[in-house]
Every structure is written in C-alpha cells, then in structure tokens.
ZAROLO-75955 format. One line per field, with one value per residue (C-alpha): x, y, z; residue number from 1. Coordinates in Angstrom, 2 decimals, decimal comma. Example, Ala and Ser with C-alpha at 12.3 -4.5 7.8 and 13.67 -1.06 7.14 Angstrom:
BEGIN
X = (12,30 | 13,67)
Y = (-4,50 | -1,06)
Z = (7,80 | 7,14)
num = (1 | 2)
# end
This chain:
BEGIN
X = (2,29 | 5,01 | 5,18 | 7,81 | 7,69 | 11,15 | 11,77 | 8,13 | 7,02 | 3,41 | 2,24 | -1,20 | -2,08 | -5,30 | -6,68 | -9,81 | -12,97 | -16,05 | -19,34 | -20,36 | -17,03 | -15,45 | -11,70 | -10,45 | -8,23 | -6,84 | -6,04 | -2,32 | -3,08 | -5,85 | -5,57 | -9,34 | -10,43 | -12,92 | -13,73 | -13,93 | -15,78 | -13,68 | -14,06 | -11,27 | -10,21 | -10,03 | -8,22 | -5,66 | -4,40 | -4,90 | -2,90 | -0,54 | 1,09 | 2,62 | 3,82 | 5,27 | 7,06 | 8,64 | 9,68 | 11,17 | 13,38 | 14,65 | 15,36 | 18,00 | 17,49 | 13,85 | 13,59 | 9,81 | 8,27 | 4,54 | 2,43 | 0,65 | -3,15 | -4,44 | -7,10 | -8,93 | -9,74 | -13,51 | -13,05 | -10,30 | -10,11 | -6,36 | -5,31 | -2,40 | -1,16 | -3,44 | -0,55 | -0,21 | -3,75 | -3,41 | -3,94 | -0,90 | -2,23 | -2,40 | 1,09 | 2,54 | 0,82 | 2,19 | 5,75 | 5,67 | 4,24 | 6,90 | 9,65 | 8,36 | 7,38 | 9,86 | 12,86 | 13,43 | 13,84 | 16,22 | 18,32 | 18,45 | 19,42 | 22,19 | 23,49 | 23,39 | 25,28 | 27,90 | 28,30 | 28,81 | 31,26 | 33,37 | 33,31 | 35,97 | 38,41 | 37,93 | 40,35 | 43,07 | 45,77 | 46,00 | 42,36 | 39,65 | 36,10 | 33,21 | 29,58 | 27,07 | 23,33 | 20,48 | 19,89 | 17,26 | 14,15 | 11,11 | 8,50 | 5,33 | 2,72 | 0,43 | -3,32 | -5,37 | -9,01 | -11,80 | -12,72 | -15,56 | -18,71 | -18,70 | -19,21 | -22,03 | -22,65 | -22,75 | -23,69 | -21,60 | -23,72 | -20,73 | -18,95 | -21,79 | -19,73 | -20,31 | -17,95 | -18,23 | -17,43 | -17,44 | -20,92 | -20,76 | -19,45 | -22,14 | -20,17 | -19,47 | -17,36 | -15,14 | -15,36 | -12,17 | -12,30 | -12,93 | -12,49 | -15,99 | -17,21 | -20,53 | -23,09 | -24,53 | -28,30)
Y = (-26,27 | -28,85 | -32,11 | -34,77 | -38,53 | -39,89 | -38,73 | -38,00 | -34,39 | -33,27 | -29,78 | -28,22 | -26,23 | -24,39 | -23,62 | -21,96 | -23,73 | -22,00 | -21,90 | -25,26 | -26,89 | -27,05 | -26,81 | -24,82 | -26,55 | -25,48 | -27,67 | -27,89 | -28,07 | -25,54 | -23,42 | -23,36 | -23,57 | -25,97 | -27,16 | -30,55 | -31,42 | -31,24 | -34,90 | -35,84 | -38,90 | -36,93 | -34,02 | -36,35 | -37,45 | -33,99 | -32,23 | -35,08 | -35,10 | -31,59 | -31,98 | -35,39 | -34,01 | -31,21 | -33,42 | -36,06 | -33,34 | -32,64 | -36,33 | -38,00 | -41,48 | -41,90 | -44,45 | -44,85 | -43,47 | -43,80 | -43,58 | -40,20 | -40,10 | -38,97 | -36,34 | -35,43 | -31,86 | -31,46 | -29,11 | -30,43 | -34,02 | -33,91 | -36,41 | -35,50 | -36,11 | -34,35 | -32,27 | -30,63 | -29,24 | -26,79 | -23,08 | -20,79 | -19,07 | -22,37 | -23,45 | -20,08 | -20,48 | -24,03 | -22,99 | -20,25 | -22,61 | -25,26 | -22,64 | -21,17 | -24,27 | -26,87 | -25,21 | -22,21 | -24,33 | -26,69 | -23,82 | -22,10 | -25,36 | -25,86 | -22,30 | -22,75 | -26,06 | -24,47 | -21,53 | -23,94 | -26,05 | -23,10 | -21,43 | -24,00 | -22,26 | -18,85 | -19,80 | -20,55 | -17,99 | -19,20 | -19,14 | -16,68 | -17,20 | -14,83 | -15,06 | -12,30 | -12,10 | -13,67 | -16,64 | -17,25 | -15,14 | -17,05 | -15,30 | -14,05 | -16,80 | -16,30 | -16,00 | -17,67 | -17,03 | -16,41 | -18,59 | -17,11 | -19,20 | -19,11 | -21,66 | -24,00 | -27,20 | -30,43 | -33,86 | -36,60 | -39,72 | -41,88 | -41,47 | -40,08 | -36,96 | -33,26 | -30,75 | -27,09 | -25,75 | -22,33 | -20,80 | -20,27 | -23,76 | -25,42 | -28,13 | -31,67 | -32,26 | -35,05 | -36,53 | -35,58 | -38,90 | -41,52 | -39,51 | -40,40 | -37,97 | -36,42 | -34,33 | -31,37 | -31,00)
Z = (74,53 | 74,12 | 76,02 | 75,68 | 76,07 | 75,23 | 71,65 | 70,77 | 71,10 | 71,04 | 70,09 | 70,32 | 67,22 | 66,48 | 63,04 | 61,74 | 60,63 | 59,27 | 61,23 | 59,75 | 60,82 | 57,35 | 56,66 | 53,62 | 51,04 | 47,63 | 44,64 | 43,89 | 40,14 | 39,40 | 42,57 | 43,23 | 46,85 | 48,41 | 51,92 | 53,59 | 56,78 | 59,91 | 60,78 | 63,23 | 61,21 | 57,95 | 59,56 | 61,10 | 57,69 | 56,19 | 58,89 | 59,71 | 56,29 | 56,34 | 59,94 | 59,16 | 56,10 | 58,16 | 61,04 | 58,70 | 57,26 | 60,80 | 61,56 | 59,43 | 60,90 | 59,84 | 57,05 | 57,35 | 54,15 | 54,72 | 51,59 | 51,70 | 51,53 | 48,17 | 47,63 | 44,43 | 43,45 | 43,13 | 40,15 | 37,86 | 39,13 | 39,76 | 42,41 | 44,65 | 48,20 | 50,67 | 52,02 | 48,60 | 48,81 | 51,68 | 51,09 | 51,03 | 54,16 | 56,04 | 54,91 | 55,96 | 59,35 | 59,69 | 58,86 | 61,50 | 64,12 | 63,40 | 63,44 | 66,68 | 68,63 | 67,36 | 65,73 | 68,04 | 71,22 | 69,39 | 68,04 | 71,43 | 73,16 | 70,58 | 71,11 | 74,89 | 74,63 | 72,35 | 74,74 | 77,66 | 75,67 | 74,53 | 77,95 | 78,94 | 76,60 | 78,21 | 80,99 | 78,45 | 77,69 | 74,08 | 72,97 | 73,90 | 72,55 | 73,11 | 72,09 | 71,70 | 71,30 | 73,17 | 70,89 | 68,27 | 68,77 | 67,49 | 65,38 | 67,05 | 67,36 | 64,37 | 64,60 | 61,90 | 61,12 | 61,43 | 58,48 | 56,41 | 56,13 | 52,34 | 49,55 | 48,61 | 50,55 | 48,49 | 49,86 | 48,23 | 47,91 | 46,92 | 50,29 | 52,40 | 53,15 | 52,59 | 50,99 | 50,05 | 46,59 | 44,99 | 44,76 | 41,00 | 40,12 | 38,00 | 36,21 | 37,30 | 40,39 | 41,66 | 45,13 | 47,04 | 48,91 | 46,19 | 42,92 | 41,66 | 39,00 | 40,04 | 38,16 | 40,06 | 39,84)
num = (1 | 2 | 3 | 4 | 5 | 6 | 7 | 8 | 9 | 10 | 11 | 12 | 13 | 14 | 15 | 16 | 17 | 18 | 19 | 20 | 21 | 22 | 23 | 24 | 25 | 26 | 27 | 28 | 29 | 30 | 31 | 32 | 33 | 34 | 35 | 36 | 37 | 38 | 39 | 40 | 41 | 42 | 43 | 44 | 45 | 46 | 47 | 48 | 49 | 50 | 51 | 52 | 53 | 54 | 55 | 56 | 57 | 58 | 59 | 60 | 61 | 62 | 63 | 64 | 65 | 66 | 67 | 68 | 69 | 70 | 71 | 72 | 73 | 74 | 75 | 76 | 77 | 78 | 79 | 80 | 81 | 82 | 83 | 84 | 85 | 86 | 87 | 88 | 89 | 90 | 91 | 92 | 93 | 94 | 95 | 96 | 97 | 98 | 99 | 100 | 101 | 102 | 103 | 104 | 105 | 106 | 107 | 108 | 109 | 110 | 111 | 112 | 113 | 114 | 115 | 116 | 117 | 118 | 119 | 120 | 121 | 122 | 123 | 124 | 125 | 126 | 127 | 128 | 129 | 130 | 131 | 132 | 133 | 134 | 135 | 136 | 137 | 138 | 139 | 140 | 141 | 142 | 143 | 144 | 145 | 146 | 147 | 148 | 149 | 150 | 151 | 152 | 153 | 154 | 155 | 156 | 157 | 158 | 159 | 160 | 161 | 162 | 163 | 164 | 165 | 166 | 167 | 168 | 169 | 170 | 171 | 172 | 173 | 174 | 175 | 176 | 177 | 178 | 179 | 180 | 181 | 182 | 183 | 184 | 185)
# end
C-alpha cells in the first residue's frame, strides 16, 4: 500500500522472520549467514539503508549523505555498512518490491503524461504521433519465506542481545553490534 504526504511516500513491506523472531543476514566479506533479533530499532537501520540507497538514486536533489550504520560479521570480524550484509534472496525481493511499488507507478505516470502531451500533435497535418502498448507492467508481487528456524542461539553479554550463528561454528565470534571478540563456551 502506498500513501503520500507531500513528497514523502510510505510503503508497507513484509519480510520473513524465523519462529524466534530473528532476521537472516549474510556477511559481505565471507558470505556466511547469521541472524539478528527482530528488534524494531535494529531493523529500522538494517532495512532503512537499502531503501534509502535506492530512493537516493531516484532523487537527484538529495544532498543528505547520512553515515550508514556499521555491522560486524560474527565469523570473520569484517565491519561493513549494514545494508551490505543482506542475503541475496532478500536483496532480490527488495529490488522487485521497489520496482513494483515505486518505479512502476512513476513510469506509467510518465508514459501517460507523454501520451497526453503528444496527443496535441495528432490534430496537426504535419506531425502524426502514435503510441502503442499498455505501459509498464510491474513484476508479480514476490512472496518471501517462510524463514527456517535454524542456527544456534548465542546471548551476547557485551550488548545484552541475542544472535544466531551456524550450528557447527565452534570458534570465536564477533558481536555484530559492537565488534567485541567473544569466545564460545
């Protein structure tokens, strides 16, 4: 659903969490997957970054370059912007949603405006313009999930948060929130 308040548009997007309300991520460096708790404040900066990046590309007059939130991979310790740590499946889902909910209406409005503008020339004996097609057909709304309830739960004493890591991971880990190196017992 899209609502508009002046130039701000709001979209409702759903995504899959596992049964324990964890959100799947993947390290941009090593590619290993982990999960973070679906805390609304954490998800806001995790999900806000990719949407912000896409919408900034659509707006040429936005000079506000907010510093992206950083996230540390629990396995390799690489620190990167949180929007770089989404799984390929999630990014594919996000691109389709943005194309469907934001881009398709804009493209169709542009085509409709062009058709109206050039229809003025159809009464001229010198120029005749015709258009064909029904506009841009958006992709089918994707369905994501269900998210499997996999991985091992680990309580991070440094930040008082819980993450999930691969079952077989027995080495040290890094806290995704504060980058503290932790030894698993």
